[in-house]
MIPA-210485 format. One record per residue: residue in three letters; x, y, z of N, C-alpha, C in turn. Coordinates in steps of 0.001 Angstrom, whole numbers, plus 500000, padded with zeros to 6 digits. Example, Ala and Ser with C-alpha at 12.3 -4.5 7.8 and 13.67 -1.06 7.14 Angstrom:
2
rest | n_east | n_north | n_up | ca_east | ca_north | ca_up | c_east | c_north | c_up
ALA | 513190 | 494310 | 507800 | 512300 | 495500 | 507800 | 513200 | 496700 | 507800 $
SER | 512850 | 497750 | 507080 | 513670 | 498940 | 507140 | 512900 | 500030 | 507870 $
//
This chain:
144
rest | n_east | n_north | n_up | ca_east | ca_north | ca_up | c_east | c_north | c_up
UNK | 588783 | 707560 | 618902 | 589821 | 707277 | 619864 | 590601 | 708533 | 620170 $
UNK | 591002 | 708645 | 621375 | 591827 | 709778 | 621772 | 593197 | 709264 | 622170 $
UNK | 594170 | 710141 | 622062 | 595541 | 709784 | 622419 | 595700 | 709771 | 623925 $
UNK | 596906 | 709450 | 624362 | 597145 | 709438 | 625795 | 596934 | 710840 | 626371 $
UNK | 596373 | 710863 | 627559 | 596124 | 712161 | 628171 | 597458 | 712783 | 628605 $
UNK | 597521 | 714062 | 628434 | 598732 | 714782 | 628780 | 598563 | 715415 | 630147 $
UNK | 599587 | 715291 | 630959 | 599576 | 715909 | 632274 | 600122 | 717321 | 632124 $
UNK | 599382 | 718318 | 632610 | 599874 | 719688 | 632496 | 601179 | 719860 | 633298 $
UNK | 602015 | 720742 | 632815 | 603269 | 721015 | 633508 | 602996 | 721819 | 634775 $
UNK | 603811 | 721588 | 635782 | 603691 | 722351 | 637027 | 604307 | 723733 | 636822 $
UNK | 604036 | 724629 | 637757 | 604613 | 725974 | 637695 | 606142 | 725908 | 637685 $
UNK | 606707 | 725015 | 638491 | 608163 | 724876 | 638531 | 608712 | 724368 | 637204 $
UNK | 608010 | 723430 | 636583 | 608453 | 722910 | 635288 | 608381 | 723997 | 634208 $
UNK | 607319 | 724799 | 634258 | 607186 | 725903 | 633311 | 608287 | 726931 | 633525 $
UNK | 608581 | 727236 | 634789 | 609651 | 728188 | 635103 | 610993 | 727669 | 634600 $
UNK | 611222 | 726359 | 634727 | 612469 | 725772 | 634231 | 612563 | 725881 | 632708 $
UNK | 611449 | 725686 | 632024 | 611443 | 725839 | 630560 | 611757 | 727282 | 630171 $
UNK | 611147 | 728224 | 630885 | 611414 | 729637 | 630634 | 612895 | 729925 | 630852 $
UNK | 613429 | 729437 | 631981 | 614835 | 729670 | 632322 | 615755 | 729153 | 631221 $
UNK | 615504 | 727966 | 630734 | 616329 | 727381 | 629680 | 616280 | 728234 | 628413 $
UNK | 615096 | 728646 | 628032 | 614954 | 729490 | 626840 | 615623 | 730834 | 627011 $
UNK | 615497 | 731418 | 628195 | 616086 | 732722 | 628454 | 617613 | 732631 | 628481 $
UNK | 618142 | 731551 | 628998 | 619602 | 731380 | 628984 | 620120 | 731455 | 627551 $
UNK | 619421 | 730827 | 626631 | 619801 | 730881 | 625218 | 619669 | 732305 | 624679 $
UNK | 618569 | 732976 | 625047 | 618357 | 734360 | 624605 | 619453 | 735285 | 625133 $
UNK | 619843 | 735108 | 626392 | 620870 | 735956 | 626981 | 622222 | 735721 | 626306 $
UNK | 622477 | 734494 | 625902 | 623699 | 734181 | 625171 | 623716 | 734941 | 623837 $
UNK | 622585 | 734943 | 623130 | 622483 | 735669 | 621860 | 622634 | 737172 | 622103 $
UNK | 621986 | 737692 | 623152 | 622099 | 739119 | 623468 | 623542 | 739507 | 623772 $
UNK | 624250 | 738628 | 624451 | 625657 | 738900 | 624752 | 626466 | 738980 | 623452 $
UNK | 626195 | 738095 | 622523 | 626864 | 738138 | 621225 | 626554 | 739416 | 620468 $
UNK | 625295 | 739842 | 620515 | 624908 | 741083 | 619848 | 625593 | 742283 | 620498 $
UNK | 625690 | 742272 | 621814 | 626374 | 743350 | 622527 | 627843 | 743403 | 622106 $
UNK | 628483 | 742253 | 622023 | 629881 | 742212 | 621586 | 630023 | 742722 | 620153 $
UNK | 629066 | 742390 | 619297 | 629079 | 742914 | 617930 | 628968 | 744437 | 617928 $
UNK | 628085 | 744959 | 618763 | 627909 | 746409 | 618834 | 629178 | 747094 | 619355 $
UNK | 629831 | 746477 | 620317 | 631060 | 747055 | 620862 | 632153 | 747145 | 619797 $
UNK | 632103 | 746257 | 618819 | 633138 | 746246 | 617781 | 632875 | 747271 | 616676 $
UNK | 631714 | 747891 | 616679 | 631382 | 748899 | 615662 | 632022 | 750227 | 616059 $
UNK | 633104 | 750590 | 615386 | 633836 | 751789 | 615796 | 633658 | 752971 | 614860 $
UNK | 633307 | 752734 | 613620 | 633146 | 753886 | 612736 | 631676 | 754128 | 612452 $
UNK | 631413 | 755243 | 611810 | 630031 | 755670 | 611581 | 629657 | 755559 | 610102 $
UNK | 630241 | 754590 | 609399 | 629923 | 754403 | 607985 | 628488 | 753885 | 607840 $
UNK | 627973 | 754003 | 606638 | 626606 | 753538 | 606381 | 626477 | 752043 | 606654 $
UNK | 627490 | 751269 | 606265 | 627449 | 749826 | 606522 | 627376 | 749539 | 608014 $
UNK | 628160 | 750246 | 608793 | 628111 | 750039 | 610240 | 626777 | 750480 | 610819 $
UNK | 626230 | 751585 | 610339 | 624924 | 752037 | 610842 | 623859 | 750983 | 610550 $
UNK | 623914 | 750390 | 609355 | 622957 | 749325 | 609016 | 623164 | 748110 | 609901 $
UNK | 624412 | 747751 | 610148 | 624738 | 746612 | 610998 | 624280 | 746859 | 612432 $
UNK | 624500 | 748076 | 612919 | 624071 | 748442 | 614269 | 622558 | 748361 | 614373 $
UNK | 621865 | 748934 | 613390 | 620402 | 748914 | 613420 | 619874 | 747481 | 613402 $
UNK | 620479 | 746640 | 612589 | 620049 | 745241 | 612504 | 620261 | 744524 | 613846 $
UNK | 621425 | 744722 | 614460 | 621717 | 744081 | 615746 | 620772 | 744577 | 616831 $
UNK | 620512 | 745876 | 616843 | 619622 | 746449 | 617870 | 618195 | 745944 | 617670 $
UNK | 617750 | 745851 | 616431 | 616396 | 745336 | 616179 | 616279 | 743871 | 616598 $
UNK | 617319 | 743089 | 616333 | 617304 | 741686 | 616757 | 617268 | 741602 | 618282 $
UNK | 618084 | 742412 | 618945 | 618094 | 742439 | 620413 | 616727 | 742873 | 620942 $
UNK | 616134 | 743860 | 620294 | 614827 | 744355 | 620730 | 613780 | 743246 | 620670 $
UNK | 613797 | 742446 | 619625 | 612845 | 741343 | 619510 | 613036 | 740314 | 620609 $
UNK | 614286 | 740001 | 620897 | 614580 | 739031 | 621963 | 614131 | 739571 | 623308 $
UNK | 614502 | 740811 | 623596 | 614145 | 741411 | 624892 | 612629 | 741526 | 625026 $
UNK | 611951 | 741824 | 623926 | 610484 | 741902 | 623956 | 609887 | 740585 | 624457 $
UNK | 610384 | 739474 | 623941 | 609884 | 738161 | 624358 | 610239 | 737846 | 625804 $
UNK | 611470 | 738145 | 626190 | 611916 | 737873 | 627565 | 611063 | 738650 | 628562 $
UNK | 610858 | 739939 | 628294 | 610073 | 740763 | 629226 | 608607 | 740343 | 629234 $
UNK | 608102 | 739976 | 628066 | 606692 | 739614 | 627965 | 606339 | 738333 | 628694 $
UNK | 607304 | 737442 | 628826 | 607033 | 736146 | 629444 | 607499 | 736050 | 630893 $
UNK | 608361 | 736947 | 631325 | 608965 | 736852 | 632654 | 607971 | 736680 | 633788 $
UNK | 607033 | 737592 | 633897 | 606064 | 737536 | 634998 | 605191 | 736289 | 634919 $
UNK | 604849 | 735903 | 633713 | 604002 | 734723 | 633533 | 604649 | 733451 | 634074 $
UNK | 605973 | 733417 | 634068 | 606696 | 732222 | 634502 | 607383 | 732404 | 635853 $
UNK | 606972 | 733425 | 636592 | 607476 | 733595 | 637954 | 608729 | 734438 | 638075 $
UNK | 609090 | 735178 | 637023 | 610277 | 736026 | 637037 | 609895 | 737490 | 636753 $
UNK | 609157 | 738135 | 637672 | 608719 | 739506 | 637407 | 609865 | 740510 | 637254 $
UNK | 611010 | 740249 | 637891 | 612140 | 741160 | 637713 | 612662 | 741121 | 636275 $
UNK | 612541 | 739990 | 635616 | 612941 | 739905 | 634209 | 612038 | 740803 | 633362 $
UNK | 610768 | 740837 | 633718 | 609841 | 741706 | 632999 | 610173 | 743165 | 633262 $
UNK | 610438 | 743498 | 634509 | 610731 | 744887 | 634871 | 612022 | 745378 | 634201 $
UNK | 613072 | 744595 | 634300 | 614344 | 744986 | 633688 | 614226 | 744935 | 632166 $
UNK | 613501 | 743956 | 631667 | 613291 | 743855 | 630224 | 612552 | 745055 | 629656 $
UNK | 611659 | 745625 | 630438 | 610915 | 746796 | 629977 | 611849 | 747979 | 629757 $
UNK | 612740 | 748245 | 630711 | 613650 | 749376 | 630515 | 614670 | 749070 | 629422 $
UNK | 615117 | 747824 | 629333 | 616046 | 747416 | 628281 | 615393 | 747618 | 626912 $
UNK | 614159 | 747192 | 626772 | 613420 | 747332 | 625514 | 613256 | 748805 | 625158 $
UNK | 612951 | 749639 | 626139 | 612806 | 751080 | 625915 | 614107 | 751670 | 625378 $
UNK | 615215 | 751268 | 625975 | 616524 | 751752 | 625543 | 616830 | 751325 | 624109 $
UNK | 616554 | 750072 | 623791 | 616802 | 749578 | 622439 | 615914 | 750305 | 621418 $
UNK | 614679 | 750527 | 621790 | 613757 | 751240 | 620904 | 614266 | 752660 | 620648 $
UNK | 614763 | 753307 | 621689 | 615306 | 754653 | 621541 | 616545 | 754634 | 620646 $
UNK | 617404 | 753638 | 620822 | 618628 | 753537 | 620022 | 618315 | 753472 | 618533 $
UNK | 617262 | 752771 | 618175 | 616890 | 752655 | 616766 | 616593 | 754022 | 616163 $
UNK | 616096 | 754943 | 616964 | 615760 | 756281 | 616466 | 616982 | 757198 | 616364 $
UNK | 618137 | 756741 | 616815 | 619348 | 757559 | 616816 | 620194 | 757296 | 615568 $
UNK | 620987 | 758293 | 615191 | 621851 | 758169 | 614017 | 623145 | 757431 | 614322 $
UNK | 623602 | 757506 | 615555 | 624871 | 756876 | 615923 | 624690 | 756049 | 617189 $
UNK | 625662 | 755197 | 617428 | 625658 | 754363 | 618626 | 626404 | 755094 | 619734 $
UNK | 625702 | 755424 | 620784 | 626293 | 756134 | 621912 | 626993 | 755126 | 622828 $
UNK | 628287 | 755313 | 623105 | 629002 | 754372 | 623983 | 628359 | 754223 | 625365 $
UNK | 627718 | 755278 | 625848 | 627036 | 755185 | 627147 | 625885 | 754186 | 627078 $
UNK | 625242 | 754089 | 625910 | 624160 | 753123 | 625745 | 624688 | 751709 | 625898 $
UNK | 625893 | 751462 | 625376 | 626481 | 750118 | 625470 | 626657 | 749707 | 626925 $
UNK | 627044 | 750646 | 627760 | 627204 | 750346 | 629190 | 625849 | 750020 | 629818 $
UNK | 624807 | 750712 | 629391 | 623466 | 750415 | 629892 | 622955 | 749076 | 629364 $
UNK | 623255 | 748754 | 628105 | 622886 | 747441 | 627577 | 623536 | 746360 | 628426 $
UNK | 624825 | 746565 | 628688 | 625576 | 745572 | 629455 | 625038 | 745435 | 630880 $
UNK | 624675 | 746561 | 631496 | 624126 | 746519 | 632853 | 622808 | 745747 | 632893 $
UNK | 621956 | 745959 | 631896 | 620696 | 745224 | 631822 | 620957 | 743725 | 631661 $
UNK | 621853 | 743409 | 630752 | 622180 | 742012 | 630483 | 622760 | 741334 | 631726 $
UNK | 623630 | 742031 | 632428 | 624231 | 741482 | 633649 | 623167 | 741211 | 634708 $
UNK | 622240 | 742141 | 634882 | 621164 | 741961 | 635861 | 620289 | 740768 | 635486 $
UNK | 619958 | 740659 | 634209 | 619120 | 739536 | 633758 | 619838 | 738204 | 633963 $
UNK | 621112 | 738170 | 633638 | 621884 | 736937 | 633831 | 621902 | 736535 | 635305 $
UNK | 622057 | 737516 | 636182 | 622088 | 737240 | 637614 | 620771 | 736636 | 638090 $
UNK | 619682 | 737170 | 637599 | 618357 | 736668 | 637977 | 618185 | 735220 | 637535 $
UNK | 618561 | 734936 | 636297 | 618373 | 733592 | 635762 | 619361 | 732608 | 636383 $
UNK | 620620 | 732993 | 636470 | 621640 | 732105 | 637046 | 621305 | 731716 | 638480 $
UNK | 620817 | 732680 | 639238 | 620496 | 732446 | 640646 | 619042 | 732046 | 640872 $
UNK | 618307 | 731859 | 639767 | 616903 | 731444 | 639808 | 616086 | 732297 | 640788 $
UNK | 616175 | 733599 | 640604 | 615481 | 734537 | 641481 | 614073 | 734747 | 640950 $
UNK | 613161 | 734050 | 641574 | 611754 | 734131 | 641192 | 611034 | 735033 | 642171 $
UNK | 609853 | 735444 | 641784 | 609075 | 736328 | 642648 | 609673 | 737732 | 642640 $
UNK | 609412 | 738461 | 643699 | 609865 | 739854 | 643769 | 611378 | 739984 | 643860 $
UNK | 612035 | 738992 | 644388 | 613488 | 739030 | 644478 | 613985 | 739866 | 645650 $
UNK | 615296 | 739862 | 645849 | 615879 | 740602 | 646967 | 615840 | 742112 | 646729 $
UNK | 615933 | 742840 | 647803 | 615875 | 744298 | 647755 | 616945 | 744876 | 646827 $
UNK | 618131 | 744300 | 646854 | 619221 | 744803 | 646015 | 618848 | 744760 | 644530 $
UNK | 618279 | 743663 | 644082 | 617904 | 743568 | 642663 | 616735 | 744490 | 642326 $
UNK | 615859 | 744720 | 643281 | 614774 | 745684 | 643046 | 615367 | 747075 | 642841 $
UNK | 616400 | 747392 | 643624 | 617064 | 748695 | 643485 | 617805 | 748789 | 642155 $
UNK | 618424 | 747703 | 641744 | 619099 | 747679 | 640441 | 618083 | 747936 | 639334 $
UNK | 616955 | 747245 | 639378 | 615915 | 747416 | 638358 | 615421 | 748863 | 638325 $
UNK | 615202 | 749445 | 639506 | 614734 | 750837 | 639586 | 615797 | 751803 | 639042 $
UNK | 617047 | 751533 | 639353 | 618141 | 752375 | 638869 | 618263 | 752312 | 637350 $
UNK | 618162 | 751115 | 636800 | 618227 | 750966 | 635341 | 617078 | 751721 | 634673 $
UNK | 615904 | 751596 | 635231 | 614733 | 752289 | 634687 | 614948 | 753805 | 634722 $
UNK | 615485 | 754294 | 635828 | 615737 | 755728 | 635977 | 616771 | 756216 | 634952 $
UNK | 617849 | 755462 | 634804 | 618902 | 755844 | 633862 | 618382 | 755830 | 632420 $
UNK | 617601 | 754834 | 632082 | 617038 | 754775 | 630727 | 616088 | 755944 | 630515 $
UNK | 615285 | 756255 | 631506 | 614385 | 757401 | 631403 | 615146 | 758688 | 631155 $
UNK | 616254 | 758857 | 631843 | 617081 | 760054 | 631672 | 617699 | 760088 | 630278 $
UNK | 618292 | 758995 | 629849 | 618964 | 758931 | 628547 | 617973 | 759155 | 627405 $
UNK | 616811 | 758589 | 627525 | 615837 | 758662 | 626437 | 615134 | 760028 | 626357 $
UNK | 615266 | 760835 | 627390 | 614658 | 762162 | 627368 | 615597 | 763208 | 626807 $
UNK | 616905 | 762928 | 626847 | 617862 | 763946 | 626410 | 618082 | 763909 | 624937 $
//
């Protein structure tokens, strides 16, 4: 005997599932960003705390970027790629650069805008420019 047949989810239903999961991920990323902003000294405990928060953020962003295009949100993948690159670079640094925090926040803001406004597909020209600008800034920061 076989169980009841399952109807596959539609593309829209899958995109909605992705959106719901990403909303939760963005909430966690926002909390991690706030934690990083509160790290003001360069003690060993803070460096460990910063590294832990950045690694957790990196794992979340890795998943968000990896799934974005598959669920109809290619801009999430594009912005997630530069965000992930920045987080990976931060792990290799001894201290938390305040300029990096502004870039983390810019990435998070762009991702929230995409999800809140359900911007699927290529998206508007403005968001494409934002994604390109973030990528350029991360490229510059990570080379210096």
